[in-house]
N, C-alpha and C positions, 0 to 999 in steps of 0.2 A: 955636190959640195962636201968637202971633207969635214970631219968632226971638229977639227981645230978651227976652221973658218966659222962654223956655227957658234962655237964658244966665244970667239972674239966679237962677233956681232951682238951676242947677248950681253956681254960685259959692256960693250959700247952703249947699248941701249940703256942699261942701268945707270951708267955714268952721265949720260945726257939728261935723264930724268932727274938725277940728283942735282945737276947744275941748274936745271930749269926751275925746279920747285923747292929745292932745299938749301944747300949750304951757301951759295954765292949770291942769293937775293935777286936773281934775274926776274922772278915773278913770285912774290910771296902769297900764301893763302890769305883770303880776306879775314879781317879782324871784326868780329861782331860786337855791337854795343850791349852792355848789360841792360836789364829792364829799367833800372834807375836812370841810366844814361839815355835810353831810347824814348822814355815817356816821363813827362813831368806834369803832375796834376795839381791844380789849385781850385779850391771851392770857396767862394766868398759870397757875402750877402750885402745888398744895399737895402734901401727902404722898400722897394717893390719886387726885387728879383733876387734869385740865387744864380750866380754866374759861375759856371764850371768851365775851366780851360784845360785842355789836354794838349800839352806841347810835345811835338814829335821830333826826334833826332834826324840826322841826315840819312836819306835813303830809307826812311821808315814810313809805313802807311798803316791806317786803321780801317777795319772793315765796318761798314755801317750796320750790317746784319748782327754783328756781335755787340753792338752798343746798347746797353740796357740801363735805365735809371728808375729807381723806386724810392719811396719814402716810407718809413715805418714808425708808428707810435702805438696806439691801441690796436691798430691793424696795419696791413701793408697795402700800399697802392702803387700801381705802375704808372710812371710819368711818361707822357708823350709830347715833349716840347717841340717847337719848330726848329728844325735842324738846317744847317747850310746845305746847299746842293752838292751831292757827292760826285766823284769822277767814276765813269764806267771804264774799267780796265780789264780786258779779257773776260768780260761778262760779270765781273765783281764790282760792287759799288764801294768805293774806298775814299778816304780822306788822306791826302799826301802832305798837308801842311797843318799848322796849329789849328785846333778845333775849339771854338767857343760856343757854349750852349747856355742860353738864357731861359731860366725857368721862373715864371711868375709865382711868387709865394702864395698868392690867392688860390692857385691850382692845388696847393697842398693843404693850406689851412681850411679850405672849404670842405675837405673830406677827413682831416685828422684834427684831433684836439690834443693839446699839451706839446711838450718838447718832442721833436722827431729827429730821426737819423736819415740823412740823404745818402744814398749809395749809388755810385756809378761803376759799371762793369763794362770792360771792352777788351778786344783782342786785336793785336797788330802783328805785322811781319816786316822783316827787312827785305828790301828789293834784291838782296844777294841770296835770298832763299831760306832764311831762318824765320820761323814763326814762333812767337812768344806764347807762353801759357796765358790764359785769361787773367786780367788784372782787375782788382776791386779796390776802390778808394771810398772812404766814408767821412762824413762830417756831421756833427750834432748841432741843431739849431733850436732856438726858443720859439715855440709855436703859440697858437692861441690857447690860452688857458680855459678849461671848461668851467662853466658856471656851476653853481650848486645843483641846479635842476638837471643839467646835462650829466653831471657825475651820478646823480641818483638814477636817472634814466638808463645810464649805461650799466650800473651795478645791479639794478633791479632785474636785468636780463642775465646776469652773471650766474653760471652754474658751477663755478670753481671756487671752493671755499678758501683756498690759499690766496687767491687774488683779493678776496674780501678782507683777509687778514692784512694784506699790504695797505689797503685803504685805512684800516683801523690804526695801523702803526704811524702812518704819515699825515693823518688829518687831525684837526683839533677835536677835543672831546665834545664840544657843542655840536659840530657837524656829525660826529659819529652817532650821538644820541638821536639827532634829527633823522639821520639816514635810516637807523633801525626802526624808528617810529613809522617811517614811510614803508619799510619792508613789512612791518606788521599790518599796515593797512592793505597792502597788496596781498598778503597771505590771507587776510580776512575775506577776500573775494574768491578764494579757492575752495574746492569741496571739502578740504580737511577741517574747516571750521563749522560746516553745516551740522554735524552731529551734536554740537554743543547747544544749538538753538532749541531743539525739542527738550533737552535736559533742563535748560534754564526756564523754558516756557512752562514745563510741567510743574516746576517748583513754584512759579508765580501763580499758576492756575490753582494748585493745591492750597496755597496760602490764602488766596483771595476768594476761593470758591464759596466760602461760608460767610463772606462779608456782604452786606446789603448793597454797598456801593463800591465800585473799583477805586483803588487808591493809587494814583500815579506816583506819588513820592515814595510810597512803600515799595512799589514794583521797581522803581529806579534804584533804590537803596539795595534791594535784593540782588539786582543785576550787578551793581557796583561791588558788592561783597564777593559775588561769584567771580567777576573778572579779576579783582585784586588777588583773590586766592589762587586763581589760575596763573596770574603773572608772577606771584611770589614763588609758586611751585616751580615754574620754568626757570626762574632765576636761581633758586637754590640748587636744582638739579644740574643746571648748566655750570654753576660755580664748582660744584663737587666734581662733575665730570671733567672740567678743564683742569682743576688743580690735582686731581688724583689720576686722571687719565682713564676713567672708567665709563663704560656705556651703561649708566644706571637704568635708562628706560628699557634697555634690552632685558634687564632683570624683571621688569614689570610685564613682560610679554610671555611669561611661562603659563602653561595650561591651567594651573590652579588659580592664579590671579585672574586670568581671563574668565574662567568659569564662575568665580565668585561674583565678579562684577556683571557678568551676563545675567546671573541669578538676581542681582540687585535691580537691574533694569526690568526684568520680568516682574519683580515685585512691584516696582513703580507703575508698570503698565496695568497690573491687576488693580492697584489702588485707584488709578485714573478711570478704569472701567467700572469700579465699584462692585467687583465680583467675588470678594473674599468669602461671602457666605455660601457659595456654590459648592456643596459637597466636600469641603475641606474639614479635616479634624480641627476641633476648636483650639488645640494646642498649637498646631501649625498655623492656623489662621491668626492667632495672637502674635506669633513670631513674625509672620509676614507683615502684619499691620504695624508692629513695632519697628521693624526694619524700614518700612516705607515712611512712617512718620518721622523717624530720626533722620533719614537721608533727605527727605524733602524739606527739611528745615523748619522745625518749630522754633525759629529764631536764627540769629546770625551764624551760630556755630555749624548747624546742619548745612546751610547754604555754602559756607566756606569749605566744608569737607567735600561737598559735591563738586565745587569748583576745582579743588586740588586734584581730586580723583579724575575729573574730566581731562585735566591737562596731562596727566600721566598716561591715561588709557586711550583716550579718543583723539586728542589733539595731534597736530603735525609734529613730528619728532626728527625729521631728517632733511628739512629744507636747507639749502645752502647758507642762508644768513645765520641760522642757528649753529650750523657746523663752523662757520667762520668765526662767530663769537667764541665758541668753545675752544677752537684752535688758538685764537688770540690769547685767551686766558692760559691755555696750556703752554704756549711758547714764551709769553712775556711775564706771566705771573701777575699781571695787572687785573686782579679780581674786581676792583672797584669799577673800572670802566667797562670791562666785559660783562659784569653783572648788571650794570646800569643799562647797557645796550640790550640785553635780554629782557630786562623789565619793561623798557619803553616799547620794545617790539611786541611784547605780550599785550600791553595796553592797546597798541594799535590793532592787534588781532581781535581784541575784545570789544572794540568800538561798536561793531554791529550788534553785539549782545546788549550793550547799554541802550541802543536804539530799540531793541526788542523789549527791554524793560519799560521804556517810556511808552511804546506803543501798546504793550499789554495793559499797562495801568490806565491808559487813556481810552482805548477803544474796546477793551474787554467788555462783553455784554454782562448785564446783571444776571444773578443766579436764575436758572430756569432751563428751558429746553436747549437754547443755544449754548449755554455754558456746558451742559452735559455733552453735546456734540463735540465741542472743542476739546474737552477732556478726553473723550474717546479717540479723537484724531491724534492727540499727543500720545495716547496709549499705544496706538498702532506704531508710531514713530519709535517709541521705546522698545517695542518688540523687535522692530527692524534693527535697532542698535544691538540688541542682545544677539540676534542672528549674525550680524556683521562681526561681532567679537568672537563668537563661537566658530565662525567659518575659518578663522585663522588656525584652529586646532582640529576641526572635524574633517573627515574625507569630503571631497568635492561633491560627490553624489548626495551625501546626507545634507550638506549645506543647501544644495539646490532643492531638495525635498522640503526643507524648512521654509525657504523662500516661497515655494509654490503654495504651501499651506497657508502662509501669511497672506499672500495676495488673494487666494480664493476665499479664505475666511473673511477678509476685508470686504470683498465683493458681496458675499452673502450678508454681512453685517450692514452694508449700505442698501440692502433690499433690491438686489439685482433682478429678482424674479417677481417683485411686488408690483402690482398695477393698480392705479387709482384714477378716477375720473378727474378732469380739470387739474392735472398735475402741473402744467406750465413748465417752469424752469427745472423742475425736479426730473424731467425726462433727461436733461443733460447730465444730471447727477447720476442717474441710473446708467447712462451711456458710459460714464467713467467707470462705474462699477463693472460693467460688461467687459471693458478693456482689461481691468484687473483680473477678472475671472479667466478670460481667454489667455492672457499672458501667464497667469499662474498655472493653468492647465498645460500650456506649452512647456513651461519649466518642469512640471511634473513628468511629462513624457520624456523630456531631456534627461532628467535624473535617472529614470528607469533604463534609458538607452546607454547611459555611461558618459553623458556630456559633462564637461568640466566648468563651463562658464555660464553665468546667468544671462550674459549678453548674447550667447550663441547656443541656445537650448537644442537646436536641431543639427549641431555640428556632426553628429554621427551619421546623419542621413545625407548631408550635403558635401562631406569631405570625400575625396576620391578614395577608392578601395585600397589603393597602394599605401595611402597614408594611414588609413584605419588599421591596416594589418600590422603596422609597426608601433601602434600605441602601447602595447604591452612592453615592448623593448624600451620605448621612451620612458615609461614609468620606472623600469628597472634602472635605466641610466640616471634617473634623478638622484639615486644614491651616490653616484660617482661625483656629484657636486660637493660632497663632504670630504673631509680628511685632507685638506690642502694645508700647506705650510709655506714659509718664505723660501725654503730651499727648493721645494717642488715647483713653485712659481718661477724661480730663476732658471731652473733646468728646462722648463717648458719654453720659456722665452728664448733661451739660448738655442734650443733645438728648432725653433720656428724660423722659417725663411721669409716670413711675412711680418708686417706689424701685428701687434697683439692687442686685443681688447679683453679686459677682465671685468666682469660684472659681479659685484659683491651684493648679495641679497639675503633675505631670510623669509621663512614661511609666514611670519606674522606681520610682514611689512606690506602695507596697502600700496604704496608707491611702487614697490617691487612687482606686485601683481599687475599694476597698470603697465609697467614696462613689458612684462611678459605677454599681456593681452593686447596691447595697443601698438607699442613702439617696435619691438623686435620682430613680430610677424609681418610688419608692413613690407610690401614687395620692393619698394625702393630701398629700404633699409637692408633687406636680405641681399639685394643685388650689390650694394656697396660693401657689405660685410664679406663678400667673396674674396676680397683681396686682403682679408685679415684672418688671423687665428683667433677664434672667439672662445673664451674660457668663462664658464659660470661657476661661481663659488658660493655655497650655501653656508651662512654663518649662524644658522638657527641654534646650533648646540652651544655656541659661545665658548668654545674650548680655548685653552691657552694659546694654541697655534692661531686660532681665529683672532684673538686679541693682539697677538704679536704681528699678524699681517696688517691689521688696521693701524697699529702704531708705526710700523715700518714705512707705510705710505702716507702717514699723516691724515688718517681718515677717522671720522666719528659716525657711527650708525650706518644705516643702509637706506636706500640703495646708493652705492657709489660705483662709478665706472671709471677705470683708469686705463692708460694707454702706454704702450712701449713702441718705439720706432724700429725700423729695420736693423739699426745697429745695436739693438737690445737696450737702449737707454730709456729710463723711466721719464715720461713726459708729464711732470707734475702739473705744469700750467695748463694741460689739456684735460685734467680730471673733471668729472661731472658729478654733482650731488643732486639727488632727488629725481623726480620724473622729468622727462624731456620728450617733447612731441616728435613724431617720426620725421617730419620735414626738417626740424631743427637738428635732429640727430644726424641725418644724412649730410647736412651742410657741415656739421662739426667733423664727421668722419673724413670728409674731403680735405680737411686741413692736416690730417695725419698722414705722414709719409714714412 
């Protein structure tokens, strides 16, 4: 075939295609509907149901597999209503006509409280071959409003201070005060209030020890003064911290302050033991007795001073409710309501201490042998408090050594090796002494071997060799937790290809140590943390950068754990304040994407 014939055939083919598909309208390309034309969604509500209707255009179908419904309020639930029977077309389940979905409101209100958002997501295609992007439609409905007790139950489990601020802003002042009183009662059941019990008890014992008959009203008034001083201290510190933006309790955690008050507790213990005459210079003995007498309250003033100091030094300082109240004061300037919330919460925390006062005044034995034993028991508790405070600034091995000496000394004091005939119940007392002796000896061995925890004195013997060999490196890396800034955090978050967890802590923070000892090492937590970049920041030095970081992320005190998503956005509503159990932390981590 000649070249000319080939060219003519090619031109003819082009002209035929043009006539068929193009210029003369013999067969036009299909015109597709826009998403608005293809789908029309209405969501309405009657007395018992929410009715969702998805209208579909001509030659449009919806895939059953892509149809999702959920409701969101305080949390998100997936809805699984009864759906019409779909059509099986080429192995796909589809709906080719208007789809009506009836959702009983009880299915939502039984699981959610308050107003909620209903969301329907679906994907459809045209029979001509075009598939649309997934479409989402939402509507807001009024749900079952939570009762006062339901609100309190929800917020009592809340670890995010900013969410508590939202409650303070939106609720009446009466509810806010009641809420924080309940918070205080709940905090009184936690270990952070326990150290105050021996302090108050020792004051009452010292004041009534010389009386012929225990005085219940005097013991209760002593407790009331102690609790009111503690409450006023918390209120004043919270107001100043909120208005000025300062972490004043952090300033009370420096080594000098802790050492002074540890010395005070030792002096109190010695006075309860009655050992001042043992080999001490008369001048020093006089000073110790003077300090002890003044602190233990020869009147209202001494008791109030001890209450105020207990609040600053021993009491809880970083629970989410306290941070919430301080943030509220900082953000709104409403010092009256914020201060009132802190005051009633402190009264709630001090309620068990008032009961201690009543019990001490009513059931305390008369002066004699039993009174001496009770005083000595409180003396041991005061020594334990002193070690507890010093452990924030001493090396771990030295702290363990002090704990071991206290336990072994207590066992000897209880007569662990003494035997008498017809002892009866005293054998159980000596059994407890033997437990103290053995555990104290275990801690002593642990301290010599380089253990770091009172709870795990044999960790150096039970930890695999591979981990032991890296402990010196881990100790060196501890210094890398210092020196962070806002800019450094942002650069690390941007460089991470995973969600980010940042733990803010400090050496003198008890709850921080609990996170380190209990929560973070948990195997389930470790497994879940593999999909995160974990950053630990030590705020012990309280530098200007440290203060700026706390202010940047709206935090007060430690511990605080904040989160960043994969897109580097700060998830403020996911932040956690205070100690959190391992299982709860794992559940929380699963909500971070």
